[in-house]
N, C-alpha and C positions, 0 to 999 in steps of 0.2 A: 656411876652413869645415869644421869637423869632425862626424862621425857619430860617437858614444860607441857603444861595444858593447851598451850596454843599450836604445840607441833600435830595436833588431832587434823588442822587445817591442811599443813603441810603434809603429814601423812597420804590424805585420801587425793590430793593433787598429786602426790610421785604415784600413786596406784593408777592415777587416770593415764597418766604418761604412760607409763608403763604398757597400759593396755593398750594405748594407740600402736606401739612399736610391737603389739602380739604379744604379749607375755601376760601370765596371770599372776598375782601377787603370794607367792607361796612361800617366801622366805620373810621372816619377821622384822619388820624396820624399828630396831632398837637403838641404832647408832645415830648418836647425835655428832656434830662436824668436829666435836676434839675428837671422838671415838675413832671417827673415820680418819682424823690425821694420825692419830696415836697407833694404828695397824699400820701404817704407813713408816712411820719414823721407829717403831718397833722392828720390822722388817730390816731398813736401812740400818739401822743400832751401830751406830759409831764406834762401840764398843766392841765390836764383833769385828766388821773389815779394818776398821782403825788401827785394831791391835793386831788382829791376827794375820795382816796383810803389811804389817810395817814393813817388813823386810823388802819388799816390792818398791818400795821408793826409795828407802834408805841403802839399801844396795845398788842401787842404782847411779843417783846423782848426789848422796848425802842430804846435806840439811836443807838445800834448795827444795826437797820433793815436800817438805811440809811448809816451806815460807814462798815458794813460787809454785809449784806444780799444783798442790793440794788445791788452792783457790781457784785457778784455771779449770781444772777438772769438774770442780764443783759446778764452777759458771755453765760450762758443756751441759752437764748432769740436768742445771734449770731450764736451759734452751729444749733439750727434750722433753721437758715436763712440761712447758709451754705449750708445746705442738700436742701432747698427750691431755692436756688441761682443758684446752680448746674443743678437743671433742668429745672429751667427757661429759664436757657441760651441755654440747646440743644431745645426746646419747648416752643418758646414765643407766646402766643394764650390767649385771654382773658380765664376767667374763666380756670386759668391755673391748681389749684390743681386737679381738675376733670379730664381735659383732661391727665395729666401726670399720674396720678393713673391709667387711662384707658389704655394708652398704656403700661404701666409697669407691671401694674398687673391684668391688664383683664378689660373685660367691668363690671364686676360684682363690682369689686374693686373700679374701678372711680364711678359706681353710687352710692356707700356708702359713699364715699368719698364727693361727689359733696353734697349731704344731710346736712351730718355734717357740711361742710363749710359752706353752703348757712343759715342754722339755726343759725350758729354762728355768721354769718354775721348780720343776720337781730337782733339778741339777740345784738349784739355790738352796732349796729345802733339806736337801742332802750335803750341802756344802757347809751350811751353818751348824746343822749337829753333828757333823765330822770334826768343824772348830769349835762348838760346847764340848763334845768328848776330850778333845784333845787339853783345853784348859784345865777340865774337870781331873781328867788322868795328870796334868802337869803342876796343879795347886792345891787337889782336894786329897787325891789318894796319898802322897807321901806323908801327909799326918798320921795316917793308919800303917805307916811302915812300907807301903808300896812303891818299888822302884819302877818310875813309869820307862825307864829305858826298857824295860825286862816286857813291856807289853808288846803283844804282836797284831797282825791284822785280826785274827780272829777277836781278841778281845775289844777291839775297836767296833770289830760287826756286831758282837752282842750289846755294848754299849751304847751304840747308836740306834740299834732293834729298841732298847730300854726305852732311851728319850723318846724316839717316835710314838711307842706304845703309850707313854703318858700325855703326850701333845694330841696324838688321836682322841683318847678317851675323853678330855676336855674339850676338843671340839665336837664329840659327838652328843656330851651333854647340852649344848646349845649354844647359841651367840651371847647371852649373858654373860655366862661363864667365861668366854672369850675375851668380849669385850673388857669385861673387870680388869680381867689379868693384863690384856695389853695397854687399858689407860694406865693400869698401874705402870707397866713398865715404860711407859712415856716419860713418867714422873722419876723413875727409876735409873733411867738412862742419864736425863739430865743433873739429877745428883751424882752419882758417882763420877759422870766425866768432869763435873767441876770439881769434886773432891780431888780426883786424880790429877786435875790441871794444879791446883793449891798446894798438895803433897810434893809435886815434880818442882816448883818452882821452889817451895820453901826449903826442901833439903836437898836440891840440885848443887853440887860444890863450885858451878860457877855460872855465870848469867850472860854467856854471850851470846848476843841475839843475831850477831853478825852472820852467824852460820847458818842461819833461815836463810840466807842469800847467797849461801858460798855452794858451786857445784864442783864435787869431785867425782870423776868415773871409777865407781867402785866394781866394774864389772870384774868376772874372773874370780880369784882367790882372795882379791884385797874386799869383796862382798860376801864373803863365807858362800861363795860358787852360787847364788842366787841364778844369776844371770852368767852365760858364757862369756868371755871375754872379748870385748869391741872397742873400738878405737874412735868410734863415732859417738860424739859428745850428742848430737842432736838425736840418735838412735835412741840413746839412753834416757834421752830425757822423753822420747815418746815412749818406752818400757815404764818410766816411774808415772806417767799417766795413769797406768791401768792401777795405781794404788788408790785415788781418790773415787775411779770408777768402779773399781771392784767394791767400794763401801757404799757407793751412793747407787743401789740398785735396790728395786723390790717396792718401789713407790706405785708401781702398778696397784698395787692390793687396793688404794682407795677406790679404784675405778670397780675391781672385782667384788667388791662390798656395796656396789650401789644399792641395790636392790634393797638392803638391809638400812639403809642411812636414810634418814629424814630430810627432807629439804635437798636431796641427791644433787638436784642441777646446779647448786650455788655450792654446798657442803664437798662434794667430790673434788672437783678443781682446787677447791681453798686446800683442799686436805692433801692432794698432790704436791701443791706448789709450798706449801710450810715443811711439809716434813723433807722437803729437798732441801730448801734455802737454810731452815733451823739445823738440820744436821750438819750441812757445810758448814755452817757460822762453830757453831759448838765443837766442829769435828777440826776445825781449823787452829781453835783455841787448843785444843787438846793436844793436838799432834806436834804442834809448834812447842808446846811445854816438854813433851819428851824428847824432842831435837835440843831444846835449849839445856836438859837437865843431863844428856849424856856425859859422862865423866870425859869421854873423846868420842867423837863422831866416825873415825876412821875403826876405833875397837869395835863401837856398836855395829858399824857395818858388818866388819869381820863375822859376827855372833850368826849371820844368815837368819835361819827362820827362827831362833832363838833370842831375836835381837830385844824383845818386848820383857822377857821374862829376866835376862842377863839386866837390861836397865831396871826392872822393879827390885833385883836382887842387890845391884851397887847404889841405889838412890833411898830408896821405902825403908824406914825401919820397921822391924821384923813385928811389932806390936801394932802398926798401921797395914802394913802389904797384907796381912791375911783377909782383914774385912773389904781392902779396897778388890781383891781379887775373886771373892765370893761375889761380889756385888756383880763383877763380869762376868762372872759366870752364869750367872743368874738371868742377867741383860740377855745372855746369847741364850739359853734355854728359851727364855718367851719370846724371842726372834725366832727361833724355830717352829714357836705354837703359832703365831702368827703366818708363818711362811705356810702352814698346813691348812690354815684357814683361808688363806689366797688362793692355795693351788684348788684346793677341794672345789670351790667357787668357780673356777675357770672353767674344770672339769663338768661340775654340773652344768654351767649355760651351754659347753659346746655340746653335750650329750643331751641337751634338751631340744636341740636342733637337729639333732641326727648325726653330729660327727663324732661319735662315740655312742658305744652300747646303751641302751635305753633305762638299764637299771641305774648306772650312774646319775641319772637325774630325777631319781625319786627322792622323794622329799619326807623324812619322818614326820609324822603326824603331831606325835608327842613333843619331839625337840625342835620341830620347824626346821631342821638340818638336814642336808644330803648326805644321808650317812656314808652311804656307799660308798659315795667320792672321796669322805673323808677318808675311809681306811684304804681305800686304793692307792690314794695320795701317798699314806705312809708307804704301802707295800712299795712303791714304785721307786721313792726317795730310797730306800733302805736297800733295794735290790740295785740302784745306781751306784751305788758303796761298793760294790761286788766289782762292778766292772770297771771303777775309775776310784781306787781305795784314797789316793793323793789329794789333800785340801785342795794343791793349787790346780790340777786338772780337773776336777769338778767346778773352780771358782771360774777357772777359762771358760767353759763351756758354759756355764749358765750366764756368766756376762754377754759372751758374743750372742746367745740364742736369745736373751731378754731385749738386748739393744736391737738388733733387727727385729724383732716383733715391735719394739716402741715404736720405729719409725715407719713401718709401714703403712699404718693410718694415715702419718703425716702425709709419706709420699703421695697415696691417691687423693687425700685432699687437698694439696697442691694444685692438682688439674681440675679438681671438681667444684671447688669453693667460688661460691655464687653461681654455678651452674646447674647441676643436679643436686647439688647440696647450698640451698638458701636461707633454710634455717638455723640460725645459730642458738645456742644456750646464754645464759647471762653473761657467761665469760666471754669474750669475743675478743681478741686482737686485731680485727681486720686485717682485709685480704693482704696487703702489703708485708705488713709485719708478721702474718701468720706463714708468707710464703720465704720471708726471709730465713725467719727462726727453724722452717724446714730445710731449706738448703743446707745452713749450716749443720743441722743435727744428722743429714745424710752424708754430708763428707765428713763428719767427727765419728760416726759410727764404722766408715769405712777404715778411718786410721785406727780404730781401736782394733777392730777385726783385725788387720795385718799385724800391729803390737801383740795380738793376742794368741797369734801362731806362730811366734817366734820360739825359739828353742829356749827354755824344757818341754815348752806346751806345742812342738810342732805338731803333735796328734791331733789337734784339735781342726786344723786345715781340712784334712779329708773326711773329719767326723761333719762338720758343718757343710762341707760342699756335696759329702754324700749323702746328707740329710735333706736338702735343698733335690740334690737330681733324683733321689727315692719318691717324694714327695709327688714332684713333676710328673712322675714315670705312673706313679698310682691313680694321680688324678686324672690324667690322661686315659687310663686303663678302663676307669669306667665309672670312678666317684663323681665325677664331674654330672653324669646320668642320674644318679641316685641320691645326691645330695643336694639339699634344696635352700641351705643357707637360712639365716634368721627369718619371721614370719613375715616380714613386710618384702622381701625379696621373694619369697615363695609365692604371694598373692600377687606382685606383680608380674611376676613369671605365668600363673594361673590365668590373669585378667587378659594379658595379651594374647596369650594361646586362645581363649574363646573368643575375645573380640576381632583378631585377624583369621582365624579358622587355622592357626597353625600348632605345630607341634610343641611342646615344652622350649620355652625361649632359653639360650645359654647363655647365663648373664657372666658368666666368667671372665 
């Protein structure tokens, strides 16, 4: 990671802009534009969701999940990212989604966005580390004579605890250590995914590219029981869409590290967008290679959650398989490291404004890191694996919560663009395109929620609805009277009360 001499001017400008939004510079601005991109790219990690969720697409519609559904899903994620980049450029702060939603939609809207985003980040951290443990257990432990089929949930809990401990320690040491590792992770993902693509195509028993455009309903036993039997092809297409959507999440990390990024108003939106489209492009080539390399699409789909490991056993020679698999494991571990960084910054930002206990907003003078937020993130992620030990349950919850929070500032922005929101950042689509992107994003997220609550993940519906109801009740019972929101909102409320002789103004 390099800091160029000319960056000193950019840093001074960043600090001044942050002060205008009511915040002091407490975190170190060490992240370059590449580093900001790399942290989101590391969390998206096509070697995580693209592999561990392979069955969600293959066992729904077969080969077309890679050739057709994956690109559509990536385009949708890019539209959501465009809306996020627009607001991030105008308000480059840590905990961006919460801050943006508060400024554009009121402190109540921001408070709700904060909790959806925070819980989504906790679940995504947990799901990534459960996935990393699963890969480690299936790839590394057999080398030492351990049978992964005999491992229990207790072993999983201990394994994930060890992983989170290491990730928390590295985050505790400071942003420099995590930045170096997430920068390396970006290069590692590129290298391993390219090697996987080449190996799959080089050793594939067939090169039938037409299967990338063939839809087959593999619901029920035909797909290893991943999805219940359904006679609706359209419904299976919607379920298959969860594969790329599950993979392309976490790009809000670029926003959460805004206050540690040089020239944030420009580099943060670039980081968001680059992480999505590069993950989408490289991911497409990689997953297409998986499908083309399958000895049989039908037999691969029948493997269910074991589809990727079966494919590796069938196609890749032993001397090459282990190095590739170890690269995948390491990429997943670094993905979890970046998740802890992103989640801790969201926790810090929300606590700084009074949304969580104040101790979570304290920054270590030695490391310039919100240490309490880092360790709280690790503990909450570990605790969530007790409630939802299954990988698919965690991924469903994280995607629903995250994408709801992703579009909440966009929804507010549609109504106030050009009105109360007049000052845009360097990245500006203009009112017409912004609103078009926003409406498509909202409709798409509604479809994702519908698909995400289908069996076997039907428990996600009461959890999501219950959270929304609980947040609304807690807000009305008194939080709205004590929570002031970002400094700019608190100042506006105070000025209005003093100027008009009123009591505190409710901006919700």
